[in-house]
N, C-alpha and C positions, 0 to 999 in steps of 0.2 A: 437494510432491514426495513420491512414495511412499517407504515405509520401506526397501524393498529397494534402490532407487536410492541413497538416502542412505547405506545400508550400504556399497555399492560405493564411493561417493565418500569415505567415511571411511577406506577402505583404500587410497586413493591414496598413492603412495609419498612419503616425506619423507626427504631425505638431506642431509647436511652442514649441518644446522641449518636447512634450508629448509622452509617450509610454503606450500602453494599454495592460493589462494583458490578459491571455488566456481566463479567465472567461468572460471578458467584450467583447472580440471579437467573442465569439462563435456565437452570434446572427447575426453577419455580415458575417459569412462564407457562401459562396455560392459554392456548388460543381459544377464541370464541367457539361455541358449539357449531360444528359443521354438519351439513346434510350428508347422509350416508348413501344416498341413491339419487338417481336422476329425478329432477323436480320440474315443476312448471312455475310460471310467474304467479299463478293464482293459488298456490298452496298456502294455507293459513299458517302463521307462525306457531310453533309448539310452545308449551308452557315454559320450557327451559329457555327458549329464545326470548320470550316475553320478559322473563326474570333477568336475563342477561342485559337486555336493552334498558330495563328500568334501573338496574344497578349501575350501568355505565353513566346514566344521567342523574343518579343520586335520588331517584324517586323510590326510596326504601319503604315508605309507608304503604304505597300502592303494591309493592312486592309482597309485603307482609300480609296485606289483605288477600292476595291471591293464595298465599300459603294457608291462611285461616279458612278460606272459603272452600277448600277442597279436602275435607277430612275423610272422605269416603275411601274405601279400599281401591276404587278405580282410579284414584288420583295417581298420575304417572310417577314412577320412581325417579327422583332427581339424582344427578350425578354429583361427584365431588367438585367438578368444574363449575357447576351452577352455583352451589353453595359458596365456593371460593370467591366467585365474582361478587356475591352479596356481602361476604365478610370484608373483603377488600374495600368495597364501597363504604361500608360502615366506618372503617378506619380513615379512609380518605375524607369523608364528610363529618367525622367526629360524632357519629350517631351511636352512642353507647347503648341506650335503651333498646334501639332497634337491633343492634348486634347481639345483645343478650337474648332477645326474643327469638332471633333466627337460630341461635345456638340451642335454645330450649326446644324449638321445633324439630331440630335434628335429633335431639335426645329422645323426645316423645315418639318420633316416627321410627325409632330403632335403627336409625341410619348409622352406618359404619364409615366415618370420615377417613379420607386418605391422610398420609403423613404430611403432605404439603398443606392440606386444609387445617389439620390440628396445629401445625406450626403457626399458621396465620391467626387461628383463634387465640393461641397463647399471646401472640403479639398484640392482638386487639385488647385483651384484658390488661396486659402490661402497659399499653399506651394510656389506658383509662385509669390506671393506678389501682386496679383490683388484683393485688398480689395473691390473695387467697385463691381466686378462681384460676389464675395463671398456674399456680402450683398444682391445683386439683387436676387441670387438664394434663399437665406434665406427668403427674403420677399415674394417670389412667392410660398413658400411651403404651401400646404393646411394642412399638418400634420407635427408636429415636435416631436421628442423624446429627451431624455437627450443628446444623441450624437449630435444632431443638434444644440442644445443650446451651448454645450461645444465647438463645432467647431467655432461657430460664436463669442462667448465670447473670445475664444483663438485668433481668427483673430483680434478682436478689441485690445486686449492686445498687440499682436505682432505689430500692426499698431500704437501703442502709444496712442490710444483713450481710456483712462481709464474710463472717464465719461460714454462713450457709453457702455463699458463693464459692469459697475455697473448698468446702466439703464436696459440693457438686462437681467441681473441677477434678478432684481426686477420683470420684466415682466414674467420671467420663473417661479419664485416662485408663482406669482399670478395665473399662468395658471395651477398650481397643480403639476408641475414637480419637483421632489426632486433632489437635488444635490448629488454628490458622492465625494469621496476623491480626484478625479482628477480635479474637478472643483473648490473646495475650495481654493487651492493655487492661482489660477488665480484671484478669486474675492478679496482675501485678498491683493494680490500684487497690484491690481488696486486701492484698498483703500489707500494703501501706496503711490501709484504713484500720486494721487491727493492731498496728504498731508492734508487730512481732517480727523482728529481724530474723529470728531462727526459722520462723515459718517461711519467710522469704528465701531462706537458704535451704529449704526442704528439698529432698531429692526430686520430688515431683516437679516443683517449681524450677529447679535448676535444669532438669531435663527439658522443660518447656522453653527455657531460655536458649539452650543449645539448639533445639529444634527451630526456634524463631530465627536465630542468627543464620542457621543453615538455609532456611527458606529465603532469607534476605541476601544469600550469597556472601555472607560475612564469615568465611570459614575460620579465619584467624581468631575472631572473637569467640566463636564456638569452642575453639581449642583452648583458649584461656579459661573459659568457664569450666571445661572438662578437667583441665590440669588443677584447678583450685578445689575440686570436689574431693572430700575425704572418703566419702562412700559413693560407690558407683554400682547401680543395679544393671540388669540386663537391658532396660530401656535406655540407660545412659550410653552404654556401648553401642547398642543398635542404632540409636539416633546419630551418633558420630560416624559409624561405619557407613550407613546408608547415605548420610549426607555427603561423605567423600565420594561415594559412587556416583551420586547424582550430579556432583560438581565436576565430574571427569577426572577425579584424582583417585583412580581405582587402586593403584599400587599402595598409596597411603592407607586406603581402606583395608586392604589385605593385611598390611603390617599391623594395623590396629586389631584386626580379627585374631591375629596370632597372640597379641598381648592379652586379648580378652580370654582366649583359651588358657593361657598360662596363669591368668589371675583366678582360675577356678570358677569363673562365672559361666554358667551353662548358656549357650546361645539359644535364642527363641526361634520360632518359625519365621518371625519378621526379620531376624538377623540373616538367616539363610536365604530367604526370598529376596532380600535386598542385595545380597552378594552375587547371586547367580546371573543376573542380567549382564554383569561385566563380561563373563565368559561367553555369554550368548552373542554379545556385540563383537567380541574379538575372535570368536570361533575357537576358543581354547577348550577342546573337548576333554582332554586328560585332566586338566585342573577342575573342570566342572564335575567330573566323576569323583574326585576327592571330596568335593563339597557334598555330592550325592551320598557318599559313604558316611560323612559326618551327619547328614540328615537321617540316615538309616539308624545310626548309633543312638542319636538323640530322640528317635521316635517321631520325627517330623516328616518322614519321607512321603507319606501320603496325606499330609495336611493340605488343604486346598490351595493355600498361597504358595507353599513350597512346591507342591506338585505342579501347579501351573507354571512356575518358573523353570522347573526341570523339563517339562514338556517343551517349553519355548527354547531352552538352550540345546536340547537334543535335536529339535527340528532345524535350528539354525546351524548346527555343527554337523549335519549329515547323519544324524542318528534318529530318524523319524520312527523307526521300529521300536526303539527303546523308549521314545517319548510316548508312544501309544501304550506300551506296557505300564508305564507310570500312570498315564491318564486313566486307564481302566481300573486302577487300584485307589485312585484319589477318593477320599471320603467327602461327602457333601459338596459335590461339584457346584460351583456357582457359574454365572453367565460368563465371567472372565475366563474361567477354566475351559468351558466349552468353546468359546471364541478362539482361544489360543490353539486348541487342537484342530478346529475347522480351518483356521488361517494357515496352519502348517500344511494341511493337505492341499489347500488351494495353491500355496506357494510351490508345492511339489508337482503341480499340474494333475493332481488326483481329485478332480472335481466330483467324480462319482462317490468316492469315499467321503468327501466333505458333505455332499447332499445326504448320504445315508446317515452320517453322524448327526446332521441337523434333524433328521426324522427321530432318531433316538433321543435327542435333546427334548423334543416335544413330548415323547413318551415318558421321559423322566420328570415331567412337570415344570421344566424350565422354559420360559417364554423368550424367544429371541428379541433382542432390542436393536436399536439403530446401528450400534457398533457391530452386531452380528452380520448384518447385511453388507457392511463395509468389508468384512472379511472376504466376501465373494467377488468384490469388484476391484481388487488392487491393480490388476493388469489393465482395467479400463481407465483408471485414473492416471496411470503411468505411461500408457502407450496409446496408440491410435485406437479410438473407440469404435466398436463395431456394433451397430444395431442388431445385425444378424446373430452375433454371438450372444448378445444380451437376451434376445428373444428365445434363443435355444436354451440358455440357462434357466429362464423363467419356466419354460415348458418342462424341463427336467425337475425343477423344484415342485411344480404343481403335480406332475406325474407321481412324485414321491409322497404326495399328500401334504406337502408343506406350502403354506400360504405366505408368499413373500410379504415383508413388511414395508416400512417407509423407505423410499428410494432417496439417496442423498441428493442434495441440491446440486452438487458439483456434477453428478452423473446426469441429472436433468439438463444441465447446461450443455454437456457433451452430446446428449441426444439431439438437442436443437441444432447443434453445429454440424453433426455428422449424419443426420437422417438423409437417406438417399432418394426415397420416393414416397408418395402418399400412401402406398400400401403398407409400408412400415409404420407410418403414423397411425393408420387405422388399427394395426395389430397392437401397438402400444396403447391406443385408446381403449381397446377391449380389455387389455390386461389391467389397466388402472380401474376400469369399471368393475371388473370381477373382484379386484382386491379391495374395493371400497375407497380407493385413494382419489377418485375422480373429483370429489368435493374439496380436496385439499387445494388451497390457493396456489401453492408453488407448482403442483402437478398440473392444475388447470391452466395456469399461465404458460407453462412450457408446451402443453399440447396446442394451445392457441397459436403460439409462435411457430410450431411445426406445421400446422395447417396453413398458416399465413405464408410460409416459405414456398408452398406449392399453389398459392392463390385459391385454396379451398375454404370458403368463408362460412358456409352454412353450419358444418359441424363445430367450427370455432365459436360461432354465435351461440349454438346450443350449449356448449360447455360453459361459456361465460354466463348464460342465463341461469344455469343450474348451480352456480357457486353460492353456497349459503351466505358467506360473508365475502364481499368483494373488496379486496384491498387495493392499494394504489398500483401494485405491480400487475394485478389482473386487469385493471382499467388501462394501464399503459400497453399491455399486450394486445388487447382488443382494438385499441386506438391504432396501433402500428399495423395490425392485420388489415384494417380498412384503408388507412392512409397510404401504406406501401403498395397497395393493389389497385390504386386508381379511384378509390371512393373517399375523396377528401371531405365531401359534404357530410357523408354519413359519420365519418370520424369527428367532424365538428359537432354534430348532434350529440354523439356519445360524450364528447368533451364537456359540453354544456350540462348534460345529464349528470355526469360525475360531479361537477361543481355543485349542482343542486342537492346532491345527497350529502354534502358536507365534506367531501374529500377534496383537499386542495391539490391542484396539479403541481408537479415538480418540474424542473427544467427539462427533464426527459419528455414529459407530457407535451410541453410547449413545442419543443424541437420536433417531435413526431408530427404534430399538426402542421407546423410550418413546412416540414419536408413533404407532407402530403400535398399541400397546395402547390409547392414548387414542382412536384412530379407531374401534376396535371396542367401546369402552365398558368395557374392563377396567381401571378406574382403580386397583384394588388392585395389579394386576401392574405398572402404570406406575409407581406410587409405590415398589413394591419394587425395580424396576429402577433407579430414581433413587437409592434408598438403597444398593444394591449398587455403583452407579457411584461413590458417595462413598467406600465402603469400599476400592475399588481405587486410591484416591488420584488418580482422574481428576477434575480440577477442573471442575465444571459451568460452562458459560458462560451468557450471557444467554438464549440460546434454551432451554437446559435449564430455567431458572426460568420462562420464559414458558410452557413446556409443563406444568409441575407446578402453578404457582400458580393458574391458572384451575380446575384439577381440585379443589384444596382449597376454593376459594371457591364452587364450584358446588354443594356439598352444603348444601342448605337445611335438612336435618334435623340438629338438634343432636346426636342420638345417633350418626349416621354420622360426623359431624365429630369427635366425641370418640374414636370407634374409630380413625379415621385418625391423629388426634393421638397416641393411645397407641401405635399401630403404629410411627410414626416415632421416638417416644421410646425404644421397645424396641430398634429397629434401630440407631439412632445414638447413643443416650444423651443427646443434646442436639440442638436444632435451631437453625439460624442465624436472624439477624434477618429475613431475607427470608421464610422459612417462617413465622416467628412473626407477622410482619405479615399474611401471608395468612390464618392461622388467626384473627387478630383480626377481619379483615374477614368471615371465614366466620361466626364467632360473632355478629358484629353483624348480618349478613344474616339469621340465624336467630332474632334477637331475644333472644339469650342474652348480655346485656350484662355480667352478673356474671362469666361465664367470660372474656370479653374483657378486663375490668379485671384479673382475677387473672393472666391470661397476660401482660398488659402490665407489671404490677408485678413479675413474675418475671424480666423481661428484664434481663440485666446491661448490655447496650449498647443504648441507645435513640438512634436517629438521628431526624432530622426527619420522615422517612417514617413511622416508628413512631408518633410523636406525632400526626401528621396522621390516621393510620388510626384511632386510638382516639377522637380528637375527632369524626371523621366517624361512627364507629360509634355514639357516644352521641347525636349530633345526629339521626341517622336514627331512632333509637329514641325520641326525645322526651325524653331525659334531659339537659335543657338546663343545669340547675344543675351536674350532674356534669361535663358537658363544659366549663363555665366554670371549674370547679375544676381540671381537668386542664390547661386552657390556662394558668392562672396558675402551676401547678406547672412547666410547661414554661418559662415566663419566668424563674421563680426558679432553675431549673436552668441558666440561661444559654443556652437554645436560642432563637434568633430565629426567629419564624414567617415563612413565606414567603407568597406570594400564595395558594397552595392552603389554607394554614391559615386565613387571614382570610376567604377565599371560603367555606370550610366554615362558619364562624361566621355570616357574613352570610346565606348561603343557609338555614342552619338556623333562624335567628331569623325570617327572612322567611316560610319555609314554615309555621311554627307561629304566625304572626300577630303576632309581637312586632316591629312595624314600627320603633318607636323604637330598640330594641336593634340591629336590623339596620342602620339608618342610622348609629347610633353607631359600630358596628364598621367600617362602610364609611368613615366619616371617619377613624377611627383607622388604618385601613389606609393611607390617604393620608398621614396624619401620620407614619407610620413610613417614608415614602419609597418605598413599594411602588406599582407600577402595576397597576391592576385589569386583568384579562384579560377575554376575552369571557364566560367563565363568571360572573365577578364582576358584570359589567354585566347579564347576563341574570338574575342572582339579585336584584339591587337594583332593577331596573326596576319590578317589581310594587309594592315598597315606595315608590318615588318616585311612582308613580301614585296610591297611596293618600294620600300626604301632599302631593300637588300640587307636588312638587319636580322640575320638569322641567329637562332639560339645557340650559344656556345655549349650549353648543356646537351643539346641534341647531337651536336657534332662529336662531343666526347662519348656520348652513348653509342653513336655509330662506330666510333673507333674501338670501343670496348667490345662490341658485337663482332666486328671484323677480326679482332685479335683473340676472340674467345676467352677474354679475361674473366667475364662474368661467371663462367662455370668453374673457375679455378680459385679465384681470390674473393673470399667472403667479405673482406674489408672493403674492397672496391664495390662489390654488389650492395652492401649495406649503405655505403656512401652515396651510391647512385639512387637508391630508394629514397634516401633522405633528401637528396637534391631535388628530385621530382616533387616530393611532398611540399617542400618549402617554396617551390616555384609554382605551386597550384595544380600540377599535373598528377593528380592522385591516381587516375586510371593507369598511367604509365608506370607509376611505382608499384601498383598491384600486379601488372604484367611481369615486371622484373621479379617481384616477390614470388609469384606463382611458378616462374620458370627456374627458380633456384633448385639445383639437385640436392643440396643439403642446406640446412639453416642452423644458425646458432641463436643464442638468447638475444644477441644484438639485433638480428634480423626481425625477430618477433617484436622486440621493444620498439624498433623503428616504425614498423607498420602500425602497431597499436597506437603509438604517439601520433602517427600521421592521421589516423582516423579521428583521434581526439581533436587535433588541430583543425580538421575540416568539419567538425561538428557532427560526426557520425558515431555517436557514443555507443549505440547498440551494436554496431558492427565491430567496434573496438572490443567490447565485452565478448562478442562471439569469437573473435580471434584469440582472446585470452583463454577461453575454454578449449578451443581447438589446440592451442599450444600445450595446455595441460594434458589433453588426451594423447598428444604425441610424445609425452614423457619429459618435457622440458620443465626444469625447476625455475620458477620466477625469482627475480631479484628485486632490489629496491626500486629500480627504474621502471620495471614492469608495473609494480603496484602504484607508482605515481601516475602512470597512464590510466590504469584501471579506475583509480579513485577520481581522477579528472573526468573520466567518461561517466561515472555514476553521478557526478556533480552536474554535468551538462544535461543528463537525462532526467534529473530530479529523482533518482533512485536512492532514497535515503537509507532504507533498510539494507539494500544490497551493499551500499558503500560501507556501512557499519560492519557488516559481516566480513567483507574483504579486509578491512582494517584490523578487526579483532583476530583474524586468522593469520596475520603476518608472523607473529612471534610463535604462538603455540603450534601452528601447522607447518610453517616453513622456516622457523628460526631466524626471522628477519626483525631487527629492532627498528621501529618506525623512526624516521628522521624528521627534521623540521619541514621538509617538503610534504611529507605525508600528513603531518598535522595541519599544514596549510590547506591541503586538499579537503580534509574533513571540515575545517571551518568554512571553506567555500561551499561545500556540499550543504551544510546546515544553513548557511546564510542565504544561498539561492532558494532554499525551501522555505525561508521565512522563520526558521526555528532559532531565533536570536537568543532566547534564554538558554537553550541547549548549547548554543555556540559559546556563550559567555561562561557557562559552567565547565565546558570542555577545556577552554583556554586556562581557566583558573586551576583546573585539576591536572593539566598535562605536566609531565615530568621535565620537559625542556623549557628553556626560556623562549617566550614568543618572539618571533622574528618580525622584521618590517614587512616581509611579504605576507605573513599571516595576518597582521593587522590591516594590510592593504586589501586582502581578500574580503575581510569583514567589512571594511569601508565601502568597497564596491557593491557588496550585497546590500548594505544600508542604502546606497544610492538607488539600487533596483527597487527596493521596497519602501523607500522614503522614510526610513527609521532614523529620525534625527537624534534621539537619545543615544542609541547604540553607535551612531556615526561619531558623535562627540567623544565617546569612550575610545573608539578605534583611532580617531584623529589625534587625541591627546598623546597616545603612545607613538604614533607615526611621526608627528611633528617633533617629538623628542629624539627619535631615532634618526630621522631624515629631515632636519630643519630646512634644507635647501632644495628639497624635491618639490618642484612646482605642481606636479600631478596631484599630490595629496591636498594641497590648498585648493586646486581647481575642483576636485571632486566634492570637498566639503562645502565650498562656496556654492556649487551647483545644488547641493542638497538644501542649503539655506535658502537659495533663490526659489526653489520649487516649493519650499515651506513658507515663503513670503516673510522671512525673518531678515528684513533689510539691514538692521543694525549689525547682526552677526555676519551677514554677507559682506558688509563694508569692513568689519573688523578683520575678517580673514584676508581680504584683499590687501589691507594695510599691513598685516603680518607678512604677507608674501613680499611686499615691497621692502619692508624693513630687513628681511632676510636675503634680499636680492635674489630671490628664487625665480628662475625663468626656465621655460621649456627649452631643452637642448634641441637644436635643429638636427635633422637627419643629414647624413653625409654619404658621399660616393667616393670610391677610390679607384685608382688605376695604377698598374705596375709598368714602370719604364726601366728597362735594364734590371738591376738588382735592387731598385728602390721603389717604395710604395708611396704614392702621393694621394692625400685625401683633400677634399674640398667640399664646402657647403655654400649655400646661397649667400652667406655672410662673409665667406672667406674665399674669394675668387683666386684662381691661380695667377701667379705673376706672369709677365709677358713671355719671359724665356721658357718657362715650363709649359706655358700654353702652346707655344710653337712646337715643342717636343711632343706634346699630346696629339696635336693635329697630325704631325708627321707619322707618329705611331699608328694612329687610326687609319691613315691612308695606306700604310704598309699592310695592316691587317685586312683592309678591304680588298687589296689586290690579291693577297694570299687566299682569301675566301672565294674570290671569283675564279681563281685557278682551280 
């Protein structure tokens, strides 16, 4: 969201202790006045623009002088948006007298304010304690919405008139306006204020309680209130029935409808309109016809809400003709009714009928709204967008005399992505110019991006110059237009101009400018911009470092690298570990290992990436002894190497001909419990070839292929897929999987888990969706893999959705493994409060693995408080598990809590907890022998092992 829109939202009025959420205030946001035609830089601002600027700065006296100084008939008619900005400014700056005078000016000028403006005037008087004027404005309103009623009821409550508040609430309900969660507390508070328990149990209030509980998804509480009511009116029944429908409990809603009919309570139009969507979603045409008959009997057949619901259900159930018959007879059609019929035609690929209907909508005096245009573009948002089809649709609309309205932002984004040539951009440009949308910030920014895609800068600059209000998104678009097309200096000029106008750049702005300098090869300017970005307290994101780090590493000349290093030291005083690591790689690439070691030794905070970089640097340079020394220092420092660390060592020794050392480290890698990846395998294969140590797995695979077992035995095939995955040969496992003539759920589970193990979370999810498309039903193991994939990719919402679908959609009860995955998902995302609440509310007893997942997340985010909570449970469940102590002590060490660090180490010694060493095993005859570095084989068994190895070697050579 742009900063200017956010500013307007932040100024939304708060009264009587109320604060409104973003979703509630969206409909009240009014963007600044925009130009309606092409303009030039020299066009003087209009009166409305002057007033808007003065109101935004709080210069209300000057604004009032402008209003007073133009009493003539030639004074331009101001819009509700202009007055709205003035009234909001009065509230923001607590300018009561000025607000009263602005309201008086509107009245004297005979101005008819909009509903949003009247609501804000009421809030202004309420905020200033003028209850009389608030009520006067309320009484004079020809139209009221929920916001209007809430303001007035809140004003009564604030004024101490609880009886009046309850009276107004009853009138509101009678008028058909439904309350929301912000109004309920006021009403209940008023009931308490009058100390009338009977009033609190009034049908109206009880109905509101049911509605509130339903909106909060507390269906059981709604049912208890319903059961306790002695008297139930049609609103009571309707609220319960519609609530059940909206909560996906349609069968219970239908049962309640039967009870309602047996109770002799006559259903209302809202009752029937609330029931019909169930049949529309399920496609139950025959049942829908029964409700249609009930609507006809009760006289609601052609009421607009019931009629709209009938049109929708007939269209979705294949009865579009009957839907049109109902539509033509609906009385007082509103926008929703028209939209439903238009959408039905569009879904049936009857675009001509939809356009014709839109024309009749105009003739009927109903103006299309944003949702109306969404009806025409469902196939654009759900499938491959086509500029050609969009332009064809626009021409059809214009030919029918219909002027298209606001284009959705999602559609604008699809235009930018799929526009094929500059000719299409020009056609879109002309369309938006004709429709008056060219001055809209979103439209202008999208057109600029489209022109930029084809390096056409002049029209892009013209559009930008003519935007009445230039928001941050517009600036970013024109910056990218120049920066990505080789005009980095021009982009820099615009960047500085943007800052002078008072608009602060965001990280996207900085990254665009840095990328522009990188594209033209001006690396020094790119790094200087990056340094300035940090000075402005703008935190670089991952893209920022991705732009800068390759620049640093690209300098093969040690002298240039040193100059860059000095420049950053002078500008920043210090460099972070990311840049430090990049310079280590740069010095290593230029063969200057001594500088790399000095820089590494100077780092205050060394993470695993830093250790891996210096080891890689030394290995590439042939400094094997020094690399081995650094590796041992890393182990002494308590840093556990990962696959990259060991792969670096394995590859380094192999490349320099030290086959034995390479194989030794490869074996140690496995003893550490790490899984070799494709790089590790690719690095060790030459060493294996030299020592004739071939993979038993590949031999078995060859045997399977020769005997055609893979096409017959799924158990063997699945085991083979699993073996390749665990050996790091993911590509081979994919080949085996793709060649399967038939698959079962175990095949899919294995490949999904394999992708998760190898960090390819998105591929795992894609395989899951492919599995569903092929008709397989997932089981608990499937969801364990899917949730792990969501956790790896940071896809919190998707993870929640899959978890919540297990029981209702697939009949699977989540186990401890699934709960652990959700905790890991929330923990990795840093949502520790959500993780804590989830653990406390879960139906199962938390396991050690669950607390372990939370502790690991705490280590990632350095959350000491939550780590202590997780560790307290872990140490109780697993007092001898050394890993728990090590993770907690590492967290304390990074937080520099020395006393706690020493205390944990002491606890670890007291419990005699030590890390279990890895082990290897070998089969001799019918016996399996295991050994570890601490438990060497005895002499007799050792001789047998050697004998067996010699026999195996001879067999393999044959």
